[in-house]
A tleap script that builds the chain and sets N, CA, C and O, in Angstrom:
source leaprc.protein.ff14SB
mol = sequence {
  NMET THR PRO GLN PRO ASP ALA GLU ILE THR
  ARG VAL LEU GLN ALA VAL GLY ARG GLY ASP
  ARG GLN ALA ALA GLU ASP LEU LEU PRO LEU
  LEU TYR ASP GLU LEU ARG ARG LEU ALA GLY
  SER LYS LEU ALA HIE GLU PRO PRO GLY GLN
  THR LEU GLN PRO THR ALA LEU VAL HIE GLU
  ALA TYR LEU ARG LEU VAL GLY THR GLU ASP
  PRO GLY TRP GLU ASN ARG GLY HIE PHE PHE
  ALA ALA ALA ALA ARG ALA MET ARG ARG ILE
  LEU VAL GLU ALA ALA ARG ARG LYS ALA ARG
  PRO LYS ARG GLY GLY ASP ARG GLU ARG VAL
  ASP LEU GLU ASP ALA ASP MET ALA ILE GLU
  PRO PRO GLY GLU ASP LEU VAL ALA LEU ASP
  GLU ALA LEU SER ARG CMET
}
set mol.1.N position { 0.846 -1.173 0.000 }
set mol.1.CA position { 0.000 0.000 0.000 }
set mol.1.C position { 0.890 1.234 0.000 }
set mol.1.O position { 1.854 1.289 0.764 }
set mol.2.N position { 0.596 2.216 -0.830 }
set mol.2.CA position { 1.402 3.429 -0.898 }
set mol.2.C position { 0.960 4.402 0.187 }
set mol.2.O position { -0.226 4.462 0.513 }
set mol.3.N position { 1.899 5.170 0.755 }
set mol.3.CA position { 1.541 6.140 1.787 }
set mol.3.C position { 0.549 7.171 1.246 }
set mol.3.O position { 0.637 7.608 0.099 }
set mol.4.N position { -0.374 7.533 2.089 }
set mol.4.CA position { -1.383 8.524 1.736 }
set mol.4.C position { -0.791 9.930 1.878 }
set mol.4.O position { 0.109 10.146 2.690 }
set mol.5.N position { -1.292 10.880 1.094 }
set mol.5.CA position { -0.815 12.258 1.231 }
set mol.5.C position { -1.118 12.794 2.633 }
set mol.5.O position { -2.147 12.475 3.230 }
set mol.6.N position { -0.198 13.615 3.141 }
set mol.6.CA position { -0.368 14.179 4.483 }
set mol.6.C position { -1.676 14.932 4.624 }
set mol.6.O position { -2.315 14.851 5.673 }
set mol.7.N position { -2.096 15.666 3.595 }
set mol.7.CA position { -3.326 16.454 3.682 }
set mol.7.C position { -4.541 15.557 3.905 }
set mol.7.O position { -5.426 15.892 4.693 }
set mol.8.N position { -4.585 14.429 3.221 }
set mol.8.CA position { -5.699 13.488 3.381 }
set mol.8.C position { -5.723 12.922 4.791 }
set mol.8.O position { -6.781 12.842 5.416 }
set mol.9.N position { -4.567 12.532 5.288 }
set mol.9.CA position { -4.491 11.972 6.633 }
set mol.9.C position { -4.844 13.026 7.677 }
set mol.9.O position { -5.550 12.731 8.641 }
set mol.10.N position { -4.367 14.229 7.493 }
set mol.10.CA position { -4.688 15.311 8.426 }
set mol.10.C position { -6.191 15.555 8.450 }
set mol.10.O position { -6.769 15.778 9.514 }
set mol.11.N position { -6.828 15.514 7.279 }
set mol.11.CA position { -8.276 15.715 7.208 }
set mol.11.C position { -9.008 14.617 7.982 }
set mol.11.O position { -9.947 14.898 8.727 }
set mol.12.N position { -8.580 13.381 7.805 }
set mol.12.CA position { -9.222 12.264 8.504 }
set mol.12.C position { -8.959 12.366 10.006 }
set mol.12.O position { -9.864 12.121 10.804 }
set mol.13.N position { -7.740 12.723 10.404 }
set mol.13.CA position { -7.417 12.876 11.822 }
set mol.13.C position { -8.284 13.948 12.481 }
set mol.13.O position { -8.760 13.767 13.602 }
set mol.14.N position { -8.481 15.052 11.789 }
set mol.14.CA position { -9.328 16.122 12.323 }
set mol.14.C position { -10.776 15.662 12.450 }
set mol.14.O position { -11.460 16.009 13.414 }
set mol.15.N position { -11.241 14.881 11.477 }
set mol.15.CA position { -12.607 14.354 11.540 }
set mol.15.C position { -12.759 13.399 12.723 }
set mol.15.O position { -13.791 13.400 13.393 }
set mol.16.N position { -11.735 12.588 12.980 }
set mol.16.CA position { -11.757 11.701 14.143 }
set mol.16.C position { -11.852 12.540 15.411 }
set mol.16.O position { -12.607 12.208 16.325 }
set mol.17.N position { -11.091 13.622 15.465 }
set mol.17.CA position { -11.122 14.519 16.621 }
set mol.17.C position { -12.480 15.139 16.856 }
set mol.17.O position { -12.835 15.460 17.990 }
set mol.18.N position { -13.246 15.310 15.780 }
set mol.18.CA position { -14.603 15.865 15.910 }
set mol.18.C position { -15.618 14.786 16.268 }
set mol.18.O position { -16.804 15.074 16.431 }
set mol.19.N position { -15.152 13.538 16.390 }
set mol.19.CA position { -16.053 12.463 16.783 }
set mol.19.C position { -16.695 11.719 15.619 }
set mol.19.O position { -17.642 10.959 15.824 }
set mol.20.N position { -16.205 11.921 14.419 }
set mol.20.CA position { -16.746 11.251 13.236 }
set mol.20.C position { -16.363 9.771 13.282 }
set mol.20.O position { -15.198 9.425 13.088 }
set mol.21.N position { -17.343 8.898 13.538 }
set mol.21.CA position { -17.086 7.463 13.659 }
set mol.21.C position { -16.578 6.859 12.348 }
set mol.21.O position { -15.709 5.987 12.363 }
set mol.22.N position { -17.101 7.308 11.246 }
set mol.22.CA position { -16.665 6.777 9.949 }
set mol.22.C position { -15.192 7.110 9.704 }
set mol.22.O position { -14.443 6.293 9.168 }
set mol.23.N position { -14.789 8.311 10.101 }
set mol.23.CA position { -13.389 8.706 9.937 }
set mol.23.C position { -12.488 7.819 10.790 }
set mol.23.O position { -11.387 7.463 10.368 }
set mol.24.N position { -12.950 7.461 11.988 }
set mol.24.CA position { -12.167 6.567 12.858 }
set mol.24.C position { -11.994 5.203 12.187 }
set mol.24.O position { -10.937 4.583 12.302 }
set mol.25.N position { -13.024 4.741 11.492 }
set mol.25.CA position { -12.917 3.468 10.778 }
set mol.25.C position { -12.021 3.582 9.550 }
set mol.25.O position { -11.336 2.625 9.188 }
set mol.26.N position { -12.023 4.745 8.910 }
set mol.26.CA position { -11.208 4.960 7.713 }
set mol.26.C position { -9.733 5.161 8.031 }
set mol.26.O position { -8.874 4.950 7.175 }
set mol.27.N position { -9.441 5.567 9.260 }
set mol.27.CA position { -8.073 5.926 9.614 }
set mol.27.C position { -7.117 4.737 9.629 }
set mol.27.O position { -6.018 4.824 9.081 }
set mol.28.N position { -7.517 3.641 10.243 }
set mol.28.CA position { -6.600 2.501 10.372 }
set mol.28.C position { -6.110 1.986 9.025 }
set mol.28.O position { -4.906 1.779 8.873 }
set mol.29.N position { -6.976 1.769 8.042 }
set mol.29.CA position { -6.441 1.295 6.754 }
set mol.29.C position { -5.463 2.283 6.105 }
set mol.29.O position { -4.545 1.871 5.397 }
set mol.30.N position { -5.660 3.578 6.346 }
set mol.30.CA position { -4.760 4.586 5.769 }
set mol.30.C position { -3.352 4.500 6.360 }
set mol.30.O position { -2.362 4.740 5.670 }
set mol.31.N position { -3.278 4.154 7.644 }
set mol.31.CA position { -2.001 4.218 8.355 }
set mol.31.C position { -1.458 2.865 8.781 }
set mol.31.O position { -0.400 2.794 9.406 }
set mol.32.N position { -2.162 1.794 8.455 }
set mol.32.CA position { -1.826 0.478 8.991 }
set mol.32.C position { -0.381 0.060 8.703 }
set mol.32.O position { 0.328 -0.364 9.616 }
set mol.33.N position { 0.058 0.172 7.470 }
set mol.33.CA position { 1.412 -0.280 7.128 }
set mol.33.C position { 2.473 0.475 7.925 }
set mol.33.O position { 3.442 -0.113 8.406 }
set mol.34.N position { 2.275 1.782 8.056 }
set mol.34.CA position { 3.249 2.571 8.821 }
set mol.34.C position { 3.202 2.226 10.304 }
set mol.34.O position { 4.240 2.168 10.963 }
set mol.35.N position { 1.998 1.996 10.833 }
set mol.35.CA position { 1.866 1.608 12.237 }
set mol.35.C position { 2.518 0.243 12.476 }
set mol.35.O position { 3.141 0.020 13.514 }
set mol.36.N position { 2.376 -0.640 11.535 }
set mol.36.CA position { 2.967 -1.983 11.661 }
set mol.36.C position { 4.494 -1.890 11.666 }
set mol.36.O position { 5.157 -2.600 12.422 }
set mol.37.N position { 5.052 -1.016 10.825 }
set mol.37.CA position { 6.516 -0.811 10.828 }
set mol.37.C position { 6.964 -0.222 12.169 }
set mol.37.O position { 7.986 -0.630 12.722 }
set mol.38.N position { 6.197 0.732 12.682 }
set mol.38.CA position { 6.516 1.337 13.971 }
set mol.38.C position { 6.481 0.273 15.074 }
set mol.38.O position { 7.367 0.230 15.928 }
set mol.39.N position { 5.466 -0.575 15.053 }
set mol.39.CA position { 5.357 -1.644 16.051 }
set mol.39.C position { 6.532 -2.606 15.934 }
set mol.39.O position { 7.099 -3.018 16.946 }
set mol.40.N position { 6.899 -2.964 14.721 }
set mol.40.CA position { 8.047 -3.849 14.518 }
set mol.40.C position { 9.324 -3.244 15.062 }
set mol.40.O position { 10.153 -3.938 15.650 }
set mol.41.N position { 9.476 -1.947 14.862 }
set mol.41.CA position { 10.653 -1.246 15.371 }
set mol.41.C position { 10.673 -1.249 16.900 }
set mol.41.O position { 11.720 -1.462 17.511 }
set mol.42.N position { 9.523 -1.013 17.507 }
set mol.42.CA position { 9.435 -1.026 18.978 }
set mol.42.C position { 9.757 -2.414 19.523 }
set mol.42.O position { 10.489 -2.550 20.503 }
set mol.43.N position { 9.206 -3.441 18.884 }
set mol.43.CA position { 9.425 -4.805 19.353 }
set mol.43.C position { 10.854 -5.270 19.137 }
set mol.43.O position { 11.340 -6.128 19.875 }
set mol.44.N position { 11.534 -4.724 18.145 }
set mol.44.CA position { 12.927 -5.106 17.890 }
set mol.44.C position { 13.842 -4.716 19.042 }
set mol.44.O position { 14.902 -5.316 19.222 }
set mol.45.N position { 13.445 -3.723 19.821 }
set mol.45.CA position { 14.248 -3.262 20.947 }
set mol.45.C position { 13.891 -3.966 22.252 }
set mol.45.O position { 14.464 -3.667 23.299 }
set mol.46.N position { 12.947 -4.898 22.189 }
set mol.46.CA position { 12.536 -5.624 23.383 }
set mol.46.C position { 13.432 -6.845 23.584 }
set mol.46.O position { 13.995 -7.367 22.622 }
set mol.47.N position { 13.567 -7.304 24.834 }
set mol.47.CA position { 14.392 -8.496 25.080 }
set mol.47.C position { 13.741 -9.741 24.468 }
set mol.47.O position { 12.535 -9.753 24.222 }
set mol.48.N position { 14.529 -10.777 24.223 }
set mol.48.CA position { 13.983 -12.017 23.670 }
set mol.48.C position { 12.892 -12.576 24.592 }
set mol.48.O position { 12.912 -12.369 25.805 }
set mol.49.N position { 11.954 -13.280 23.988 }
set mol.49.CA position { 10.872 -13.870 24.765 }
set mol.49.C position { 9.602 -13.039 24.749 }
set mol.49.O position { 8.613 -13.401 25.388 }
set mol.50.N position { 9.620 -11.940 24.031 }
set mol.50.CA position { 8.426 -11.096 23.927 }
set mol.50.C position { 7.354 -11.871 23.166 }
set mol.50.O position { 7.607 -12.370 22.070 }
set mol.51.N position { 6.170 -11.971 23.739 }
set mol.51.CA position { 5.107 -12.739 23.093 }
set mol.51.C position { 4.145 -11.859 22.307 }
set mol.51.O position { 3.321 -12.371 21.549 }
set mol.52.N position { 4.235 -10.576 22.472 }
set mol.52.CA position { 3.353 -9.657 21.753 }
set mol.52.C position { 3.832 -9.527 20.311 }
set mol.52.O position { 5.021 -9.318 20.070 }
set mol.53.N position { 2.929 -9.649 19.366 }
set mol.53.CA position { 3.250 -9.546 17.943 }
set mol.53.C position { 2.953 -8.133 17.442 }
set mol.53.O position { 2.134 -7.436 18.040 }
set mol.54.N position { 3.599 -7.694 16.356 }
set mol.54.CA position { 3.361 -6.342 15.835 }
set mol.54.C position { 1.883 -6.046 15.550 }
set mol.54.O position { 1.405 -4.950 15.843 }
set mol.55.N position { 1.169 -7.006 14.990 }
set mol.55.CA position { -0.245 -6.793 14.680 }
set mol.55.C position { -1.043 -6.503 15.943 }
set mol.55.O position { -1.854 -5.577 15.968 }
set mol.56.N position { -0.819 -7.287 16.987 }
set mol.56.CA position { -1.532 -7.079 18.249 }
set mol.56.C position { -1.165 -5.731 18.863 }
set mol.56.O position { -2.026 -5.046 19.416 }
set mol.57.N position { 0.091 -5.352 18.770 }
set mol.57.CA position { 0.538 -4.062 19.307 }
set mol.57.C position { -0.128 -2.911 18.561 }
set mol.57.O position { -0.560 -1.940 19.182 }
set mol.58.N position { -0.215 -3.010 17.238 }
set mol.58.CA position { -0.884 -1.973 16.432 }
set mol.58.C position { -2.340 -1.836 16.855 }
set mol.58.O position { -2.819 -0.728 17.095 }
set mol.59.N position { -3.033 -2.948 16.946 }
set mol.59.CA position { -4.459 -2.903 17.257 }
set mol.59.C position { -4.720 -2.376 18.665 }
set mol.59.O position { -5.642 -1.587 18.871 }
set mol.60.N position { -3.917 -2.806 19.629 }
set mol.60.CA position { -4.079 -2.320 20.998 }
set mol.60.C position { -3.812 -0.818 21.081 }
set mol.60.O position { -4.575 -0.086 21.712 }
set mol.61.N position { -2.740 -0.361 20.451 }
set mol.61.CA position { -2.422 1.071 20.463 }
set mol.61.C position { -3.512 1.867 19.757 }
set mol.61.O position { -3.901 2.939 20.221 }
set mol.62.N position { -4.003 1.349 18.644 }
set mol.62.CA position { -5.045 2.058 17.890 }
set mol.62.C position { -6.312 2.194 18.727 }
set mol.62.O position { -6.931 3.258 18.748 }
set mol.63.N position { -6.697 1.134 19.409 }
set mol.63.CA position { -7.890 1.211 20.261 }
set mol.63.C position { -7.723 2.257 21.353 }
set mol.63.O position { -8.665 2.980 21.677 }
set mol.64.N position { -6.539 2.335 21.910 }
set mol.64.CA position { -6.295 3.345 22.949 }
set mol.64.C position { -6.331 4.755 22.372 }
set mol.64.O position { -6.849 5.678 23.001 }
set mol.65.N position { -5.783 4.915 21.184 }
set mol.65.CA position { -5.712 6.245 20.585 }
set mol.65.C position { -7.074 6.740 20.124 }
set mol.65.O position { -7.431 7.893 20.367 }
set mol.66.N position { -7.828 5.888 19.471 }
set mol.66.CA position { -9.110 6.301 18.911 }
set mol.66.C position { -10.194 6.293 19.987 }
set mol.66.O position { -11.233 6.933 19.825 }
set mol.67.N position { -9.960 5.583 21.070 }
set mol.67.CA position { -10.957 5.495 22.133 }
set mol.67.C position { -11.074 6.738 22.989 }
set mol.67.O position { -11.990 6.829 23.807 }
set mol.68.N position { -10.189 7.685 22.833 }
set mol.68.CA position { -10.264 8.910 23.638 }
set mol.68.C position { -11.278 9.873 23.036 }
set mol.68.O position { -11.544 9.840 21.834 }
set mol.69.N position { -11.840 10.727 23.879 }
set mol.69.CA position { -12.873 11.668 23.422 }
set mol.69.C position { -12.385 12.564 22.288 }
set mol.69.O position { -12.886 12.486 21.166 }
set mol.70.N position { -11.419 13.404 22.583 }
set mol.70.CA position { -10.868 14.287 21.552 }
set mol.70.C position { -9.355 14.165 21.595 }
set mol.70.O position { -8.696 14.832 22.393 }
set mol.71.N position { -8.805 13.320 20.745 }
set mol.71.CA position { -7.364 13.110 20.800 }
set mol.71.C position { -6.565 14.368 20.468 }
set mol.71.O position { -5.433 14.512 20.932 }
set mol.72.N position { -7.122 15.271 19.685 }
set mol.72.CA position { -6.465 16.536 19.381 }
set mol.72.C position { -5.244 16.423 18.493 }
set mol.72.O position { -4.323 17.233 18.606 }
set mol.73.N position { -5.215 15.439 17.611 }
set mol.73.CA position { -4.083 15.305 16.710 }
set mol.73.C position { -4.105 16.427 15.692 }
set mol.73.O position { -5.143 16.733 15.104 }
set mol.74.N position { -2.971 17.024 15.495 }
set mol.74.CA position { -2.880 18.136 14.541 }
set mol.74.C position { -2.519 17.657 13.140 }
set mol.74.O position { -2.956 18.233 12.144 }
set mol.75.N position { -1.713 16.590 13.074 }
set mol.75.CA position { -1.251 16.109 11.772 }
set mol.75.C position { -0.699 14.688 11.922 }
set mol.75.O position { -0.750 14.090 12.996 }
set mol.76.N position { -0.183 14.181 10.831 }
set mol.76.CA position { 0.361 12.824 10.796 }
set mol.76.C position { 1.466 12.631 11.841 }
set mol.76.O position { 1.466 11.635 12.564 }
set mol.77.N position { 2.386 13.561 11.921 }
set mol.77.CA position { 3.492 13.458 12.873 }
set mol.77.C position { 3.005 13.403 14.311 }
set mol.77.O position { 3.516 12.625 15.116 }
set mol.78.N position { 2.019 14.228 14.632 }
set mol.78.CA position { 1.454 14.260 15.976 }
set mol.78.C position { 0.798 12.906 16.290 }
set mol.78.O position { 0.957 12.378 17.390 }
set mol.79.N position { 0.063 12.351 15.321 }
set mol.79.CA position { -0.576 11.045 15.506 }
set mol.79.C position { 0.465 9.962 15.752 }
set mol.79.O position { 0.312 9.151 16.666 }
set mol.80.N position { 1.528 9.941 14.941 }
set mol.80.CA position { 2.532 8.899 15.088 }
set mol.80.C position { 3.321 9.043 16.394 }
set mol.80.O position { 3.761 8.045 16.964 }
set mol.81.N position { 3.498 10.258 16.860 }
set mol.81.CA position { 4.141 10.449 18.160 }
set mol.81.C position { 3.250 9.866 19.265 }
set mol.81.O position { 3.737 9.212 20.187 }
set mol.82.N position { 1.945 10.111 19.159 }
set mol.82.CA position { 0.998 9.546 20.125 }
set mol.82.C position { 0.963 8.023 20.018 }
set mol.82.O position { 0.889 7.333 21.035 }
set mol.83.N position { 1.016 7.497 18.804 }
set mol.83.CA position { 1.021 6.044 18.598 }
set mol.83.C position { 2.276 5.419 19.203 }
set mol.83.O position { 2.198 4.365 19.834 }
set mol.84.N position { 3.418 6.051 19.019 }
set mol.84.CA position { 4.672 5.534 19.577 }
set mol.84.C position { 4.614 5.518 21.106 }
set mol.84.O position { 5.063 4.559 21.734 }
set mol.85.N position { 4.061 6.579 21.705 }
set mol.85.CA position { 3.910 6.616 23.169 }
set mol.85.C position { 2.966 5.512 23.644 }
set mol.85.O position { 3.241 4.841 24.638 }
set mol.86.N position { 1.862 5.329 22.936 }
set mol.86.CA position { 0.900 4.290 23.313 }
set mol.86.C position { 1.534 2.904 23.226 }
set mol.86.O position { 1.333 2.072 24.110 }
set mol.87.N position { 2.295 2.655 22.167 }
set mol.87.CA position { 2.962 1.353 22.019 }
set mol.87.C position { 3.971 1.133 23.131 }
set mol.87.O position { 4.078 0.037 23.681 }
set mol.88.N position { 4.706 2.181 23.453 }
set mol.88.CA position { 5.694 2.072 24.536 }
set mol.88.C position { 5.012 1.725 25.860 }
set mol.88.O position { 5.480 0.858 26.600 }
set mol.89.N position { 3.892 2.416 26.154 }
set mol.89.CA position { 3.155 2.139 27.403 }
set mol.89.C position { 2.653 0.696 27.425 }
set mol.89.O position { 2.714 0.035 28.462 }
set mol.90.N position { 2.161 0.206 26.296 }
set mol.90.CA position { 1.674 -1.172 26.213 }
set mol.90.C position { 2.806 -2.151 26.497 }
set mol.90.O position { 2.613 -3.128 27.221 }
set mol.91.N position { 3.976 -1.901 25.937 }
set mol.91.CA position { 5.125 -2.786 26.157 }
set mol.91.C position { 5.598 -2.737 27.611 }
set mol.91.O position { 5.978 -3.763 28.176 }
set mol.92.N position { 5.575 -1.553 28.213 }
set mol.92.CA position { 5.971 -1.426 29.618 }
set mol.92.C position { 4.977 -2.172 30.502 }
set mol.92.O position { 5.378 -2.883 31.424 }
set mol.93.N position { 3.683 -2.015 30.228 }
set mol.93.CA position { 2.662 -2.727 31.000 }
set mol.93.C position { 2.831 -4.237 30.861 }
set mol.93.O position { 2.707 -4.968 31.843 }
set mol.94.N position { 3.110 -4.702 29.658 }
set mol.94.CA position { 3.308 -6.136 29.435 }
set mol.94.C position { 4.531 -6.637 30.196 }
set mol.94.O position { 4.500 -7.720 30.780 }
set mol.95.N position { 5.613 -5.850 30.193 }
set mol.95.CA position { 6.826 -6.238 30.921 }
set mol.95.C position { 6.566 -6.285 32.426 }
set mol.95.O position { 7.052 -7.183 33.115 }
set mol.96.N position { 5.804 -5.323 32.932 }
set mol.96.CA position { 5.482 -5.324 34.368 }
set mol.96.C position { 4.637 -6.545 34.735 }
set mol.96.O position { 4.873 -7.185 35.759 }
set mol.97.N position { 3.649 -6.862 33.887 }
set mol.97.CA position { 2.820 -8.046 34.159 }
set mol.97.C position { 3.671 -9.307 34.170 }
set mol.97.O position { 3.513 -10.168 35.035 }
set mol.98.N position { 4.565 -9.405 33.211 }
set mol.98.CA position { 5.413 -10.592 33.078 }
set mol.98.C position { 6.383 -10.721 34.255 }
set mol.98.O position { 6.768 -11.833 34.615 }
set mol.99.N position { 6.780 -9.602 34.854 }
set mol.99.CA position { 7.746 -9.620 35.954 }
set mol.99.C position { 7.107 -9.955 37.298 }
set mol.99.O position { 7.821 -10.209 38.268 }
set mol.100.N position { 5.791 -9.960 37.374 }
set mol.100.CA position { 5.115 -10.274 38.632 }
set mol.100.C position { 5.346 -11.732 39.004 }
set mol.100.O position { 5.376 -12.604 38.136 }
set mol.101.N position { 5.508 -11.992 40.297 }
set mol.101.CA position { 5.685 -13.385 40.738 }
set mol.101.C position { 4.534 -14.291 40.292 }
set mol.101.O position { 4.752 -15.465 39.991 }
set mol.102.N position { 3.332 -13.762 40.247 }
set mol.102.CA position { 2.174 -14.550 39.818 }
set mol.102.C position { 2.364 -15.080 38.399 }
set mol.102.O position { 1.845 -16.144 38.062 }
set mol.103.N position { 3.101 -14.351 37.572 }
set mol.103.CA position { 3.339 -14.749 36.181 }
set mol.103.C position { 4.715 -15.383 35.989 }
set mol.103.O position { 5.178 -15.541 34.859 }
set mol.104.N position { 5.369 -15.748 37.097 }
set mol.104.CA position { 6.663 -16.406 36.997 }
set mol.104.C position { 7.840 -15.453 36.929 }
set mol.104.O position { 8.945 -15.858 36.568 }
set mol.105.N position { 7.616 -14.178 37.275 }
set mol.105.CA position { 8.684 -13.187 37.202 }
set mol.105.C position { 9.804 -13.409 38.185 }
set mol.105.O position { 10.895 -12.866 38.012 }
set mol.106.N position { 9.554 -14.215 39.239 }
set mol.106.CA position { 10.597 -14.479 40.227 }
set mol.106.C position { 11.402 -15.734 39.886 }
set mol.106.O position { 12.271 -16.146 40.655 }
set mol.107.N position { 11.114 -16.335 38.742 }
set mol.107.CA position { 11.820 -17.544 38.333 }
set mol.107.C position { 12.906 -17.222 37.321 }
set mol.107.O position { 12.799 -16.285 36.531 }
set mol.108.N position { 13.956 -18.032 37.374 }
set mol.108.CA position { 15.053 -17.864 36.421 }
set mol.108.C position { 14.790 -18.713 35.188 }
set mol.108.O position { 14.418 -19.882 35.293 }
set mol.109.N position { 14.986 -18.114 34.018 }
set mol.109.CA position { 14.788 -18.833 32.759 }
set mol.109.C position { 15.999 -19.720 32.482 }
set mol.109.O position { 17.140 -19.282 32.628 }
set mol.110.N position { 15.749 -20.969 32.083 }
set mol.110.CA position { 16.811 -21.916 31.782 }
set mol.110.C position { 16.493 -22.559 30.445 }
set mol.110.O position { 15.374 -23.021 30.222 }
set mol.111.N position { 17.477 -22.589 29.555 }
set mol.111.CA position { 17.296 -23.278 28.284 }
set mol.111.C position { 17.210 -24.774 28.539 }
set mol.111.O position { 17.907 -25.303 29.404 }
set mol.112.N position { 16.359 -25.451 27.790 }
set mol.112.CA position { 16.194 -26.894 27.981 }
set mol.112.C position { 17.478 -27.660 27.715 }
set mol.112.O position { 17.721 -28.692 28.342 }
set mol.113.N position { 18.300 -27.177 26.800 }
set mol.113.CA position { 19.559 -27.873 26.512 }
set mol.113.C position { 20.494 -27.860 27.717 }
set mol.113.O position { 21.299 -28.775 27.889 }
set mol.114.N position { 20.390 -26.813 28.564 }
set mol.114.CA position { 21.264 -26.682 29.725 }
set mol.114.C position { 20.679 -27.313 30.984 }
set mol.114.O position { 21.368 -27.419 31.999 }
set mol.115.N position { 19.426 -27.730 30.931 }
set mol.115.CA position { 18.742 -28.246 32.121 }
set mol.115.C position { 19.115 -29.703 32.367 }
set mol.115.O position { 19.316 -30.476 31.431 }
set mol.116.N position { 19.202 -30.060 33.644 }
set mol.116.CA position { 19.428 -31.460 34.015 }
set mol.116.C position { 18.094 -32.185 33.931 }
set mol.116.O position { 17.059 -31.655 34.336 }
set mol.117.N position { 18.129 -33.385 33.409 }
set mol.117.CA position { 16.914 -34.175 33.291 }
set mol.117.C position { 16.532 -34.734 34.660 }
set mol.117.O position { 17.398 -35.162 35.422 }
set mol.118.N position { 15.255 -34.730 34.967 }
set mol.118.CA position { 14.770 -35.244 36.249 }
set mol.118.C position { 14.743 -36.767 36.259 }
set mol.118.O position { 14.769 -37.379 37.327 }
set mol.119.N position { 14.691 -37.377 35.097 }
set mol.119.CA position { 14.684 -38.835 35.005 }
set mol.119.C position { 15.815 -39.276 34.081 }
set mol.119.O position { 16.287 -38.520 33.233 }
set mol.120.N position { 16.218 -40.486 34.269 }
set mol.120.CA position { 17.269 -41.041 33.419 }
set mol.120.C position { 16.651 -41.512 32.104 }
set mol.120.O position { 15.495 -41.936 32.078 }
set mol.121.N position { 17.414 -41.440 31.017 }
set mol.121.CA position { 16.892 -41.975 29.759 }
set mol.121.C position { 16.726 -43.487 29.888 }
set mol.121.O position { 17.360 -44.112 30.738 }
set mol.122.N position { 15.875 -44.075 29.045 }
set mol.122.CA position { 15.643 -45.523 29.153 }
set mol.122.C position { 16.951 -46.295 29.024 }
set mol.122.O position { 17.794 -45.984 28.183 }
set mol.123.N position { 17.098 -47.292 29.863 }
set mol.123.CA position { 18.296 -48.127 29.818 }
set mol.123.C position { 18.224 -49.107 28.661 }
set mol.123.O position { 17.197 -49.228 27.993 }
set mol.124.N position { 19.334 -49.807 28.432 }
set mol.124.CA position { 19.398 -50.770 27.331 }
set mol.124.C position { 18.407 -51.909 27.543 }
set mol.124.O position { 17.833 -52.418 26.580 }
set mol.125.N position { 18.202 -52.316 28.807 }
set mol.125.CA position { 17.269 -53.411 29.095 }
set mol.125.C position { 15.854 -53.033 28.678 }
set mol.125.O position { 15.128 -53.860 28.126 }
set mol.126.N position { 15.463 -51.805 28.934 }
set mol.126.CA position { 14.119 -51.351 28.590 }
set mol.126.C position { 13.937 -51.311 27.077 }
set mol.126.O position { 12.884 -51.689 26.563 }
set mol.127.N position { 14.951 -50.857 26.374 }
set mol.127.CA position { 14.894 -50.806 24.916 }
set mol.127.C position { 14.819 -52.216 24.352 }
set mol.127.O position { 14.040 -52.476 23.434 }
set mol.128.N position { 15.626 -53.138 24.895 }
set mol.128.CA position { 15.606 -54.531 24.433 }
set mol.128.C position { 14.246 -55.175 24.705 }
set mol.128.O position { 13.732 -55.923 23.874 }
set mol.129.N position { 13.671 -54.885 25.864 }
set mol.129.CA position { 12.349 -55.406 26.203 }
set mol.129.C position { 11.302 -54.898 25.221 }
set mol.129.O position { 10.458 -55.665 24.759 }
set mol.130.N position { 11.353 -53.627 24.906 }
set mol.130.CA position { 10.396 -53.029 23.968 }
set mol.130.C position { 10.526 -53.677 22.592 }
set mol.130.O position { 9.519 -53.979 21.952 }
set mol.131.N position { 11.745 -53.890 22.138 }
set mol.131.CA position { 11.973 -54.535 20.838 }
set mol.131.C position { 11.442 -55.970 20.843 }
set mol.131.O position { 10.845 -56.421 19.865 }
set mol.132.N position { 11.658 -56.671 21.934 }
set mol.132.CA position { 11.191 -58.063 22.032 }
set mol.132.C position { 9.668 -58.117 22.007 }
set mol.132.O position { 9.084 -58.979 21.351 }
set mol.133.N position { 9.037 -57.209 22.712 }
set mol.133.CA position { 7.574 -57.172 22.749 }
set mol.133.C position { 6.989 -56.791 21.391 }
set mol.133.O position { 5.929 -57.286 21.009 }
set mol.134.N position { 7.664 -55.930 20.679 }
set mol.134.CA position { 7.133 -55.508 19.383 }
set mol.134.C position { 7.239 -56.611 18.338 }
set mol.134.O position { 6.515 -56.592 17.343 }
set mol.135.N position { 8.136 -57.572 18.553 }
set mol.135.CA position { 8.265 -58.697 17.622 }
set mol.135.C position { 7.213 -59.771 17.870 }
set mol.135.O position { 7.010 -60.638 17.020 }
set mol.136.N position { 6.567 -59.732 18.973 }
set mol.136.CA position { 5.572 -60.770 19.315 }
set mol.136.C position { 4.308 -60.620 18.546 }
set mol.136.O position { 3.382 -61.411 18.721 }
savepdb mol mol.pdb
quit
């Protein structure tokens, strides 16, 4: 999708500010690709293990932005600055939730390759028994 002219986006943003529901519905398709790139950029700076995907981040930020009474966006740049702040807040909230002891935040992450097995692998006798039984 090609970027929309700034004047068109500014017009739609102003209509959203006036409470035009149709303009709010028209806004996301106009800016979706750019919002998705912004979300990808934000997520690239997050530590490994982030479960939030760019699409979910875009939609959550958009709901927060459009859900306000009068967002007061002046232009495309103002909207994207607000979107970046909203995405950042969402990521901070997600990190705080993940760090809570209730969500395992007090546990240390261990790669399975480095973990000691709680049980021993099957012995040769067990494997031989299984082979003998399968031949019956």
